[in-house]
VOKE-530283 format. One record per residue (C-alpha): residue number from 0; residue in three letters; x, y, z. Coordinates in steps of 0.25 Angstrom, whole numbers. Last residue first. Layout:
+-----+------+-------+-------+-------+
| seq | type |     u |     v |     w |
+-----+------+-------+-------+-------+
| NUM |  ALA |     X |     Y |     Z |
...
+-----+------+-------+-------+-------+
END
This chain:
+-----+------+-------+-------+-------+
| seq | type |     u |     v |     w |
+-----+------+-------+-------+-------+
| 502 |  ALA |   374 |   270 |   351 |
| 501 |  SER |   362 |   260 |   351 |
| 500 |  ARG |   368 |   252 |   363 |
| 499 |  THR |   371 |   265 |   371 |
| 498 |  ARG |   357 |   270 |   369 |
| 497 |  ALA |   351 |   257 |   373 |
| 496 |  ALA |   360 |   257 |   386 |
| 495 |  THR |   355 |   271 |   389 |
| 494 |  ALA |   341 |   268 |   387 |
| 493 |  ALA |   341 |   256 |   396 |
| 492 |  ASP |   350 |   263 |   406 |
| 491 |  PHE |   341 |   275 |   409 |
| 490 |  THR |   338 |   287 |   399 |
| 489 |  TYR |   335 |   301 |   406 |
| 488 |  ASP |   326 |   312 |   402 |
| 487 |  ASP |   315 |   301 |   403 |
| 486 |  LEU |   315 |   304 |   417 |
| 485 |  PRO |   309 |   318 |   415 |
| 484 |  PHE |   314 |   327 |   426 |
| 483 |  ARG |   305 |   328 |   438 |
| 482 |  ALA |   313 |   329 |   451 |
| 481 |  ALA |   325 |   336 |   445 |
| 480 |  GLN |   315 |   345 |   437 |
| 479 |  ARG |   308 |   349 |   450 |
| 478 |  HIS |   321 |   352 |   457 |
| 477 |  THR |   325 |   361 |   446 |
| 476 |  GLY |   312 |   368 |   445 |
| 475 |  ILE |   311 |   370 |   460 |
| 474 |  THR |   325 |   376 |   460 |
| 473 |  SER |   321 |   385 |   448 |
| 472 |  ASN |   328 |   382 |   435 |
| 471 |  PRO |   339 |   387 |   426 |
| 470 |  ARG |   349 |   377 |   430 |
| 469 |  LEU |   362 |   384 |   432 |
| 468 |  LEU |   376 |   380 |   426 |
| 467 |  ALA |   374 |   381 |   411 |
| 466 |  ALA |   375 |   396 |   410 |
| 465 |  GLU |   380 |   395 |   396 |
| 464 |  GLY |   392 |   403 |   391 |
| 463 |  HIS |   399 |   392 |   384 |
| 462 |  PRO |   410 |   392 |   395 |
| 461 |  ASN |   399 |   389 |   405 |
| 460 |  PHE |   391 |   401 |   412 |
| 459 |  TYR |   387 |   400 |   427 |
| 458 |  TYR |   402 |   402 |   430 |
| 457 |  SER |   399 |   416 |   428 |
| 456 |  ARG |   409 |   426 |   421 |
| 455 |  ALA |   398 |   437 |   424 |
| 454 |  THR |   403 |   446 |   413 |
| 453 |  ALA |   393 |   442 |   402 |
| 452 |  CYS |   381 |   439 |   412 |
| 451 |  ASP |   371 |   449 |   407 |
| 450 |  GLY |   358 |   443 |   409 |
| 449 |  GLY |   349 |   434 |   400 |
| 448 |  TYR |   358 |   423 |   398 |
| 447 |  PHE |   364 |   420 |   412 |
| 446 |  VAL |   353 |   429 |   418 |
| 445 |  SER |   344 |   418 |   415 |
| 444 |  ASP |   332 |   417 |   405 |
| 443 |  ASP |   340 |   410 |   395 |
| 442 |  LEU |   343 |   400 |   406 |
| 441 |  ARG |   330 |   393 |   404 |
| 440 |  GLU |   333 |   390 |   389 |
| 439 |  THR |   346 |   384 |   392 |
| 438 |  VAL |   340 |   376 |   403 |
| 437 |  GLU |   329 |   370 |   394 |
| 436 |  ALA |   338 |   367 |   382 |
| 435 |  LEU |   348 |   360 |   392 |
| 434 |  PHE |   336 |   352 |   398 |
| 433 |  ARG |   331 |   348 |   384 |
| 432 |  ASP |   345 |   344 |   379 |
| 431 |  ASN |   347 |   335 |   392 |
| 430 |  ALA |   333 |   328 |   390 |
| 429 |  ALA |   336 |   325 |   375 |
| 428 |  GLY |   350 |   320 |   378 |
| 427 |  THR |   344 |   310 |   388 |
| 426 |  VAL |   349 |   309 |   402 |
| 425 |  GLU |   356 |   296 |   406 |
| 424 |  PHE |   353 |   286 |   416 |
| 423 |  THR |   359 |   273 |   420 |
| 422 |  ARG |   357 |   260 |   428 |
| 421 |  ALA |   342 |   259 |   426 |
| 420 |  GLY |   333 |   251 |   436 |
| 419 |  ARG |   321 |   260 |   432 |
| 418 |  ARG |   318 |   265 |   446 |
| 417 |  LEU |   333 |   267 |   448 |
| 416 |  MET |   334 |   276 |   436 |
| 415 |  GLU |   322 |   283 |   440 |
| 414 |  GLY |   327 |   286 |   454 |
| 413 |  PHE |   341 |   290 |   448 |
| 412 |  LEU |   334 |   301 |   439 |
| 411 |  ARG |   324 |   306 |   450 |
| 410 |  GLY |   334 |   306 |   461 |
| 409 |  MET |   345 |   312 |   453 |
| 408 |  HIS |   337 |   323 |   449 |
| 407 |  LYS |   333 |   326 |   463 |
| 406 |  MET |   347 |   326 |   467 |
| 405 |  GLN |   350 |   335 |   456 |
| 404 |  ALA |   339 |   345 |   461 |
| 403 |  GLU |   345 |   343 |   475 |
| 402 |  ILE |   359 |   347 |   470 |
| 401 |  THR |   355 |   359 |   462 |
| 400 |  THR |   347 |   366 |   473 |
| 399 |  PHE |   358 |   362 |   482 |
| 398 |  TYR |   367 |   371 |   474 |
| 397 |  SER |   359 |   383 |   479 |
| 396 |  LEU |   358 |   394 |   468 |
| 395 |  GLY |   347 |   387 |   460 |
| 394 |  SER |   350 |   376 |   451 |
| 393 |  TYR |   364 |   371 |   446 |
| 392 |  ALA |   363 |   360 |   436 |
| 391 |  TYR |   362 |   367 |   423 |
| 390 |  PRO |   376 |   361 |   419 |
| 389 |  SER |   381 |   350 |   428 |
| 388 |  ASN |   385 |   349 |   443 |
| 387 |  LEU |   377 |   337 |   447 |
| 386 |  SER |   381 |   328 |   436 |
| 385 |  VAL |   373 |   314 |   437 |
| 384 |  LEU |   379 |   304 |   428 |
| 383 |  ASN |   372 |   291 |   426 |
| 382 |  PRO |   373 |   292 |   410 |
| 381 |  PHE |   381 |   303 |   405 |
| 380 |  LYS |   378 |   304 |   390 |
| 379 |  PRO |   366 |   314 |   393 |
| 378 |  MET |   369 |   323 |   405 |
| 377 |  THR |   364 |   324 |   419 |
| 376 |  ILE |   362 |   334 |   430 |
| 375 |  GLY |   359 |   348 |   427 |
| 374 |  GLU |   345 |   344 |   423 |
| 373 |  TYR |   351 |   338 |   411 |
| 372 |  ALA |   365 |   343 |   410 |
| 371 |  GLN |   371 |   353 |   400 |
| 370 |  PHE |   384 |   361 |   397 |
| 369 |  ARG |   384 |   363 |   382 |
| 368 |  ASN |   388 |   352 |   372 |
| 367 |  ASP |   403 |   353 |   370 |
| 366 |  ARG |   406 |   358 |   384 |
| 365 |  TRP |   396 |   348 |   391 |
| 364 |  TRP |   400 |   336 |   382 |
| 363 |  LYS |   415 |   339 |   385 |
| 362 |  GLY |   412 |   339 |   400 |
| 361 |  LEU |   404 |   327 |   399 |
| 360 |  ASP |   413 |   318 |   391 |
| 359 |  VAL |   405 |   309 |   382 |
| 358 |  GLY |   411 |   295 |   381 |
| 357 |  ASP |   398 |   288 |   375 |
| 356 |  ARG |   392 |   289 |   389 |
| 355 |  GLY |   398 |   299 |   399 |
| 354 |  ILE |   412 |   304 |   402 |
| 353 |  VAL |   414 |   313 |   414 |
| 352 |  GLU |   427 |   320 |   416 |
| 351 |  PHE |   428 |   328 |   429 |
| 350 |  ALA |   421 |   341 |   435 |
| 349 |  PRO |   411 |   341 |   423 |
| 348 |  PHE |   408 |   352 |   421 |
| 347 |  ASN |   417 |   357 |   431 |
| 346 |  VAL |   430 |   359 |   423 |
| 345 |  ASP |   427 |   370 |   413 |
| 344 |  TRP |   413 |   374 |   418 |
| 343 |  LEU |   415 |   377 |   433 |
| 342 |  ASN |   429 |   381 |   435 |
| 341 |  PHE |   427 |   386 |   449 |
| 340 |  GLY |   429 |   399 |   457 |
| 339 |  THR |   440 |   409 |   456 |
| 338 |  ALA |   441 |   412 |   471 |
| 337 |  LEU |   456 |   411 |   470 |
| 336 |  VAL |   463 |   417 |   482 |
| 335 |  LEU |   477 |   422 |   479 |
| 334 |  THR |   486 |   426 |   491 |
| 333 |  ASP |   499 |   434 |   491 |
| 332 |  ILE |   494 |   446 |   484 |
| 331 |  GLU |   499 |   458 |   476 |
| 330 |  THR |   488 |   463 |   466 |
| 329 |  ARG |   496 |   468 |   454 |
| 328 |  ARG |   489 |   477 |   444 |
| 327 |  GLY |   492 |   476 |   429 |
| 326 |  ASP |   478 |   479 |   424 |
| 325 |  THR |   476 |   464 |   420 |
| 324 |  THR |   477 |   461 |   435 |
| 323 |  VAL |   490 |   455 |   442 |
| 322 |  VAL |   488 |   446 |   455 |
| 321 |  ALA |   500 |   446 |   464 |
| 320 |  ASP |   511 |   439 |   471 |
| 319 |  PRO |   516 |   428 |   462 |
| 318 |  GLU |   509 |   435 |   450 |
| 317 |  ILE |   495 |   432 |   445 |
| 316 |  ARG |   490 |   436 |   431 |
| 315 |  ASP |   481 |   446 |   424 |
| 314 |  ILE |   469 |   446 |   433 |
| 313 |  SER |   457 |   454 |   428 |
| 312 |  GLU |   455 |   468 |   435 |
| 311 |  THR |   443 |   467 |   445 |
| 310 |  GLU |   451 |   469 |   458 |
| 309 |  LEU |   444 |   471 |   471 |
| 308 |  ARG |   452 |   475 |   483 |
| 307 |  VAL |   452 |   471 |   498 |
| 306 |  ASN |   461 |   476 |   509 |
| 305 |  PRO |   453 |   490 |   511 |
| 304 |  ARG |   440 |   483 |   512 |
| 303 |  ASN |   428 |   488 |   505 |
| 302 |  PHE |   429 |   477 |   495 |
| 301 |  VAL |   426 |   467 |   506 |
| 300 |  THR |   412 |   473 |   507 |
| 299 |  PHE |   408 |   466 |   494 |
| 298 |  TYR |   410 |   452 |   499 |
| 297 |  HIS |   403 |   454 |   513 |
| 296 |  ASN |   388 |   452 |   511 |
| 295 |  SER |   389 |   441 |   501 |
| 294 |  PHE |   380 |   433 |   492 |
| 293 |  THR |   384 |   428 |   478 |
| 292 |  PRO |   380 |   429 |   464 |
| 291 |  ARG |   383 |   417 |   453 |
| 290 |  LYS |   386 |   424 |   440 |
| 289 |  CYS |   376 |   428 |   430 |
| 288 |  GLY |   366 |   430 |   442 |
| 287 |  PHE |   366 |   445 |   443 |
| 286 |  ASP |   369 |   451 |   429 |
| 285 |  TYR |   383 |   455 |   425 |
| 284 |  ASP |   391 |   467 |   428 |
| 283 |  PRO |   394 |   463 |   442 |
| 282 |  THR |   397 |   474 |   453 |
| 281 |  LEU |   410 |   472 |   461 |
| 280 |  GLN |   418 |   481 |   452 |
| 279 |  GLU |   408 |   492 |   453 |
| 278 |  ARG |   407 |   491 |   468 |
| 277 |  VAL |   423 |   492 |   468 |
| 276 |  ARG |   422 |   505 |   460 |
| 275 |  LYS |   411 |   510 |   470 |
| 274 |  ASP |   419 |   507 |   482 |
| 273 |  ARG |   410 |   505 |   495 |
| 272 |  VAL |   406 |   491 |   493 |
| 271 |  GLN |   395 |   485 |   501 |
| 270 |  ALA |   382 |   493 |   498 |
| 269 |  ARG |   385 |   493 |   484 |
| 268 |  LEU |   388 |   478 |   483 |
| 267 |  HIS |   375 |   475 |   489 |
| 266 |  ALA |   367 |   485 |   481 |
| 265 |  LYS |   374 |   478 |   468 |
| 264 |  ALA |   369 |   465 |   473 |
| 263 |  LEU |   355 |   470 |   476 |
| 262 |  VAL |   354 |   476 |   462 |
| 261 |  GLY |   359 |   463 |   456 |
| 260 |  VAL |   348 |   456 |   463 |
| 259 |  ALA |   338 |   466 |   458 |
| 258 |  ARG |   343 |   464 |   444 |
| 257 |  ASN |   340 |   449 |   444 |
| 256 |  LEU |   326 |   451 |   450 |
| 255 |  PRO |   323 |   462 |   439 |
| 254 |  LYS |   329 |   452 |   428 |
| 253 |  ALA |   318 |   442 |   432 |
| 252 |  GLN |   313 |   436 |   418 |
| 251 |  ARG |   326 |   437 |   411 |
| 250 |  PHE |   334 |   433 |   423 |
| 249 |  HIS |   326 |   420 |   426 |
| 248 |  LEU |   338 |   411 |   429 |
| 247 |  VAL |   345 |   422 |   437 |
| 246 |  GLY |   335 |   431 |   445 |
| 245 |  VAL |   324 |   421 |   445 |
| 244 |  VAL |   331 |   408 |   447 |
| 243 |  MET |   343 |   412 |   455 |
| 242 |  LEU |   338 |   423 |   464 |
| 241 |  ALA |   324 |   419 |   465 |
| 240 |  GLU |   329 |   405 |   468 |
| 239 |  LEU |   339 |   409 |   478 |
| 238 |  LEU |   328 |   416 |   486 |
| 237 |  GLY |   319 |   404 |   485 |
| 236 |  SER |   330 |   395 |   490 |
| 235 |  ASN |   332 |   404 |   502 |
| 234 |  VAL |   317 |   404 |   505 |
| 233 |  ALA |   316 |   389 |   503 |
| 232 |  ARG |   328 |   386 |   512 |
| 231 |  ALA |   323 |   394 |   523 |
| 230 |  ALA |   310 |   386 |   522 |
| 229 |  LYS |   318 |   373 |   523 |
| 228 |  GLN |   325 |   378 |   535 |
| 227 |  THR |   312 |   381 |   542 |
| 226 |  ALA |   306 |   367 |   537 |
| 225 |  PRO |   318 |   361 |   545 |
| 224 |  VAL |   312 |   364 |   558 |
| 223 |  ALA |   321 |   359 |   569 |
| 222 |  ALA |   334 |   361 |   561 |
| 221 |  PHE |   330 |   374 |   555 |
| 220 |  LEU |   325 |   379 |   568 |
| 219 |  LYS |   338 |   376 |   575 |
| 218 |  GLN |   346 |   383 |   564 |
| 217 |  VAL |   337 |   395 |   566 |
| 216 |  ALA |   339 |   395 |   581 |
| 215 |  ALA |   354 |   394 |   578 |
| 214 |  PRO |   354 |   407 |   570 |
| 213 |  ILE |   357 |   406 |   555 |
| 212 |  ALA |   369 |   416 |   553 |
| 211 |  LEU |   365 |   426 |   542 |
| 210 |  ASP |   369 |   428 |   527 |
| 209 |  VAL |   360 |   437 |   519 |
| 208 |  LYS |   371 |   438 |   508 |
| 207 |  PRO |   370 |   451 |   500 |
| 206 |  VAL |   371 |   449 |   485 |
| 205 |  VAL |   384 |   448 |   477 |
| 204 |  TRP |   385 |   448 |   462 |
| 203 |  ILE |   399 |   444 |   458 |
| 202 |  PRO |   410 |   453 |   451 |
| 201 |  THR |   418 |   446 |   440 |
| 200 |  ARG |   433 |   446 |   439 |
| 199 |  GLN |   436 |   450 |   453 |
| 198 |  PHE |   450 |   449 |   460 |
| 197 |  VAL |   448 |   452 |   475 |
| 196 |  THR |   461 |   458 |   481 |
| 195 |  LEU |   463 |   456 |   496 |
| 194 |  GLU |   473 |   462 |   505 |
| 193 |  ALA |   477 |   459 |   519 |
| 192 |  VAL |   469 |   447 |   520 |
| 191 |  GLU |   459 |   442 |   530 |
| 190 |  ARG |   446 |   450 |   530 |
| 189 |  ALA |   446 |   451 |   515 |
| 188 |  LEU |   448 |   436 |   514 |
| 187 |  GLU |   434 |   434 |   520 |
| 186 |  PRO |   427 |   444 |   512 |
| 185 |  VAL |   433 |   438 |   499 |
| 184 |  LEU |   429 |   424 |   502 |
| 183 |  GLN |   414 |   424 |   501 |
| 182 |  VAL |   413 |   433 |   488 |
| 181 |  ALA |   425 |   426 |   483 |
| 180 |  THR |   418 |   413 |   483 |
| 179 |  ALA |   406 |   418 |   476 |
| 178 |  GLY |   414 |   424 |   465 |
| 177 |  THR |   424 |   435 |   465 |
| 176 |  GLY |   437 |   429 |   461 |
| 175 |  ILE |   452 |   430 |   463 |
| 174 |  VAL |   454 |   434 |   478 |
| 173 |  ALA |   468 |   441 |   480 |
| 172 |  ALA |   475 |   440 |   494 |
| 171 |  ARG |   485 |   449 |   501 |
| 170 |  ARG |   487 |   441 |   514 |
| 169 |  GLY |   486 |   447 |   528 |
| 168 |  THR |   478 |   435 |   533 |
| 167 |  LEU |   476 |   425 |   522 |
| 166 |  ASP |   476 |   413 |   531 |
| 165 |  LEU |   473 |   400 |   524 |
| 164 |  ASP |   471 |   388 |   534 |
| 163 |  ASP |   459 |   382 |   528 |
| 162 |  PRO |   465 |   383 |   514 |
| 161 |  TRP |   455 |   387 |   503 |
| 160 |  ALA |   454 |   377 |   491 |
| 159 |  THR |   442 |   381 |   484 |
| 158 |  THR |   445 |   396 |   486 |
| 157 |  HIS |   457 |   395 |   478 |
| 156 |  VAL |   470 |   399 |   486 |
| 155 |  ILE |   483 |   404 |   480 |
| 154 |  ARG |   494 |   408 |   489 |
| 153 |  GLY |   505 |   417 |   485 |
| 152 |  ALA |   516 |   415 |   475 |
| 151 |  PHE |   507 |   416 |   463 |
| 150 |  THR |   515 |   410 |   451 |
| 149 |  ASP |   504 |   400 |   447 |
| 148 |  ILE |   494 |   411 |   446 |
| 147 |  GLY |   503 |   417 |   435 |
| 146 |  PRO |   492 |   419 |   424 |
| 145 |  PHE |   478 |   417 |   431 |
| 144 |  PRO |   473 |   403 |   427 |
| 143 |  PRO |   460 |   405 |   435 |
| 142 |  THR |   458 |   394 |   446 |
| 141 |  TYR |   445 |   387 |   446 |
| 140 |  PRO |   440 |   378 |   456 |
| 139 |  GLN |   432 |   365 |   451 |
| 138 |  SER |   421 |   362 |   460 |
| 137 |  LEU |   410 |   373 |   458 |
| 136 |  PHE |   399 |   366 |   450 |
| 135 |  GLY |   400 |   353 |   459 |
| 134 |  THR |   406 |   340 |   457 |
| 133 |  ALA |   394 |   332 |   459 |
| 132 |  THR |   395 |   322 |   448 |
| 131 |  VAL |   386 |   310 |   450 |
| 130 |  LEU |   390 |   297 |   442 |
| 129 |  TYR |   381 |   285 |   442 |
| 128 |  ARG |   383 |   270 |   440 |
| 127 |  ALA |   397 |   271 |   447 |
| 126 |  THR |   411 |   267 |   444 |
| 125 |  VAL |   424 |   271 |   451 |
| 124 |  THR |   438 |   273 |   445 |
| 123 |  GLU |   451 |   276 |   453 |
| 122 |  ASN |   463 |   281 |   445 |
| 121 |  GLY |   468 |   290 |   455 |
| 120 |  ALA |   458 |   301 |   452 |
| 119 |  LEU |   444 |   295 |   450 |
| 118 |  ALA |   438 |   290 |   437 |
| 117 |  ILE |   423 |   288 |   438 |
| 116 |  GLU |   417 |   277 |   430 |
| 115 |  TRP |   402 |   278 |   428 |
| 114 |  GLN |   393 |   267 |   425 |
| 113 |  GLN |   385 |   260 |   414 |
| 112 |  LEU |   395 |   248 |   413 |
| 111 |  ALA |   395 |   249 |   398 |
| 110 |  GLU |   393 |   264 |   397 |
| 109 |  ASP |   404 |   267 |   407 |
| 108 |  TRP |   402 |   282 |   410 |
| 107 |  ARG |   416 |   289 |   413 |
| 106 |  ALA |   419 |   298 |   425 |
| 105 |  GLY |   432 |   307 |   427 |
| 104 |  ASP |   443 |   311 |   436 |
| 103 |  VAL |   435 |   311 |   449 |
| 102 |  ARG |   444 |   316 |   461 |
| 101 |  VAL |   443 |   309 |   474 |
| 100 |  GLY |   447 |   316 |   487 |
|  99 |  PHE |   435 |   311 |   494 |
|  98 |  ARG |   426 |   299 |   493 |
|  97 |  MET |   412 |   300 |   497 |
|  96 |  ARG |   403 |   288 |   501 |
|  95 |  ARG |   405 |   289 |   516 |
|  94 |  ARG |   402 |   304 |   515 |
|  93 |  LEU |   388 |   302 |   509 |
|  92 |  GLY |   380 |   296 |   521 |
|  91 |  TYR |   368 |   306 |   520 |
|  90 |  LYS |   371 |   313 |   533 |
|  89 |  ASP |   386 |   313 |   531 |
|  88 |  ALA |   385 |   320 |   517 |
|  87 |  VAL |   375 |   329 |   522 |
|  86 |  HIS |   383 |   333 |   534 |
|  85 |  ASP |   396 |   335 |   527 |
|  84 |  ALA |   389 |   344 |   517 |
|  83 |  TYR |   384 |   352 |   528 |
|  82 |  LYS |   397 |   354 |   534 |
|  81 |  LYS |   403 |   358 |   521 |
|  80 |  LEU |   391 |   368 |   520 |
|  79 |  GLU |   394 |   373 |   534 |
|  78 |  ALA |   409 |   375 |   531 |
|  77 |  GLY |   405 |   384 |   519 |
|  76 |  PRO |   398 |   395 |   528 |
|  75 |  ALA |   382 |   395 |   528 |
|  74 |  PHE |   374 |   405 |   521 |
|  73 |  LEU |   362 |   407 |   530 |
|  72 |  ARG |   372 |   404 |   541 |
|  71 |  SER |   375 |   393 |   552 |
|  70 |  TRP |   368 |   382 |   544 |
|  69 |  TYR |   362 |   373 |   554 |
|  68 |  PRO |   349 |   369 |   548 |
|  67 |  ASN |   355 |   360 |   537 |
|  66 |  PRO |   345 |   355 |   527 |
|  65 |  GLU |   347 |   342 |   521 |
|  64 |  PHE |   335 |   340 |   511 |
|  63 |  SER |   337 |   354 |   506 |
|  62 |  TYR |   352 |   351 |   504 |
|  61 |  SER |   360 |   364 |   507 |
|  60 |  TYR |   362 |   378 |   501 |
|  59 |  THR |   348 |   382 |   503 |
|  58 |  VAL |   348 |   383 |   518 |
|  57 |  SER |   363 |   387 |   517 |
|  56 |  ALA |   360 |   400 |   509 |
|  55 |  ILE |   367 |   401 |   496 |
|  54 |  ASP |   380 |   407 |   496 |
|  53 |  VAL |   386 |   396 |   505 |
|  52 |  ALA |   399 |   400 |   513 |
|  51 |  LEU |   414 |   401 |   511 |
|  50 |  GLY |   419 |   414 |   518 |
|  49 |  PRO |   433 |   409 |   519 |
|  48 |  TYR |   437 |   398 |   509 |
|  47 |  ARG |   433 |   384 |   512 |
|  46 |  ASN |   428 |   378 |   498 |
|  45 |  VAL |   431 |   364 |   495 |
|  44 |  HIS |   422 |   357 |   506 |
|  43 |  TRP |   410 |   366 |   503 |
|  42 |  THR |   412 |   366 |   488 |
|  41 |  GLY |   411 |   351 |   488 |
|  40 |  GLY |   406 |   346 |   502 |
|  39 |  LEU |   414 |   333 |   504 |
|  38 |  ASP |   428 |   331 |   508 |
|  37 |  ALA |   442 |   329 |   502 |
|  36 |  GLU |   439 |   334 |   488 |
|  35 |  ARG |   437 |   326 |   476 |
|  34 |  GLU |   424 |   320 |   480 |
|  33 |  LEU |   418 |   306 |   475 |
|  32 |  ILE |   405 |   303 |   481 |
|  31 |  VAL |   402 |   288 |   480 |
|  30 |  PHE |   389 |   280 |   478 |
|  29 |  ASN |   383 |   267 |   482 |
|  28 |  SER |   370 |   274 |   487 |
|  27 |  LEU |   361 |   274 |   475 |
|  26 |  GLY |   349 |   272 |   483 |
|  25 |  LEU |   342 |   284 |   477 |
|  24 |  ARG |   343 |   292 |   490 |
|  23 |  ASP |   357 |   288 |   491 |
|  22 |  LEU |   359 |   294 |   477 |
|  21 |  GLU |   352 |   307 |   481 |
|  20 |  ILE |   361 |   309 |   494 |
|  19 |  GLY |   374 |   306 |   485 |
|  18 |  ALA |   369 |   316 |   475 |
|  17 |  GLY |   367 |   327 |   486 |
|  16 |  ILE |   381 |   324 |   491 |
|  15 |  GLY |   387 |   325 |   477 |
|  14 |  GLY |   380 |   339 |   475 |
|  13 |  PHE |   384 |   344 |   489 |
|  12 |  GLY |   398 |   341 |   487 |
|  11 |  ALA |   404 |   327 |   487 |
|  10 |  GLY |   408 |   327 |   472 |
|   9 |  VAL |   407 |   315 |   462 |
|   8 |  ILE |   396 |   306 |   465 |
|   7 |  VAL |   398 |   291 |   460 |
|   6 |  ALA |   386 |   283 |   459 |
|   5 |  ASP |   381 |   268 |   461 |
|   4 |  TYR |   395 |   265 |   464 |
|   3 |  ARG |   405 |   254 |   460 |
|   2 |  PRO |   399 |   252 |   446 |
|   1 |  ALA |   395 |   238 |   443 |
|   0 |  MET |   404 |   231 |   433 |
+-----+------+-------+-------+-------+
END
C-alpha cells in the first residue's frame, strides 16, 4: 500500500510552516499540516494576553528569506506576528494543505510498508512516507497542582487561554509566575485591577528594552531597498550572538562579559524600584543566562505602585477566595492568573507517542538513554522522522535561527535521498553518539555547568540536570553544519532493509 502523503507535518507554527516550504522546494508537495488549534501561527495564535510582543527584535524574529518591512515597532506586538504567519502561509500556498482542530494521538513506523501511520483523535489514521514533528518547545501549558485550586470560586485564567473579552477592571487579582510572559503581562494588569499580587518563586534577569516605533519612512526604505533591512538584521543578530554565544555558552572564557550584563541588569533594577527590600527580592541569586532573561522597561516600575505587591513566600494552598502562603498569610482575590509557563520535559519530548523501528518508544528512549538528537533533528531507530523540537536543537536566541538551520538540514538530507532514489533514511548510532559527545563537551564551558545555576529553576535543564535544549554553537557554525554534515552519517533504504533482514 502506498502512503497517502509524502509527508505529514504536525504543527502549523513557524517551524511547521518552514518545513512545508522546504518540502515544496524539494518537490515533496503532497503533504498535510495537522494542527490541533483552530488556526495557524502556533504560540502567536494561542497567546493573546495583554502586552504580548516578541522579545527578540522583529527584524531577526522572522524568516531571513521572507522579510517584513512593515513591522510597526522594533519589538512587534503579538498580533503582527500572527499576521506575518498568515502572510507566509498564504504566499507559499500552505494554508490549503492545513487541517485545523486535529489532535495527533500517536505515530508508529511500519517497517514492512516503510511508512508512518499517524493516529488522530476520532479513530482516523493517515499514512505518510515521512513524519515531521513541529509541535514547538513551548506548546504544553503547565498548571501547578496547588492544593485546593479546584475549590477556587473566582475566575482562573491561564495566559495561553486568554479570553478576548476579559475585563479585570476593579478586580483583586493574583499572578502566579514571573517569567517572560509575566514580565509583559503584569504592567498591563496593574493599570486595570484594583489590587494585584505577584507571586514570585524565582526572580528573573531583566535588561532594558530598546523598543522604538519604526517610522513610516524607514518601513518604506526597507521595502524599497531590502539590503537596508538585511543590514539591520545582521546588526541585531550580532548583538544577540554576543549575548548568547559568548556570554552564556562560553561562560568560562568570557566571565567578564557575563558579569557586565548582570551589572547592567542590576543597575536597571536599582533605577526603577524605590524600595530596597523589594529590589532585593527581585534580584536573582543565580548567574545571568542560567534562566532565559528578558527585556522590559516597565516591569520593575510596577512594584512602585500602591496597588501592587510582590509576594515571595511559597504557596501552601488555594482557598475559594484566597491564596495562602506557607507563612499562613491569606491574600484575598477574585481572579487567579496563571503565568506558569509550559511543561517542557515531562510531556513535550515528544508531544505525542512516537514508536519507531523495533518498537522503540521515543519518549522512553530519551528518558532511559539521555535526551539526544543528531544535529538536533533526527534519532537512530526512527527512520524518515524529522523532529524539529528535539534536544540540542535550539540555536541562538531567535527561534528562526533554529528553523532555518533545520530547513537546511532537511534540504541536504532529503536531496541526497532523492538523488539516490532511496525511500528511507536513518541516522546511524555512531553519528548520533559522536554528536552527543561533542555537544556535551562544548556545554562544559557554558554558564549551565560553569556558572551558579542551582537556584534558577530553569527549563533549560531536564529532570536529569542536563542543559539539553540549546545547541552549543554559533549561528554560523550551526548553519554550516546543517549544510555540510557527512552524508554517511545516515543510512538509506538499501542499508536499512539489509539491517532489518539480518536482525
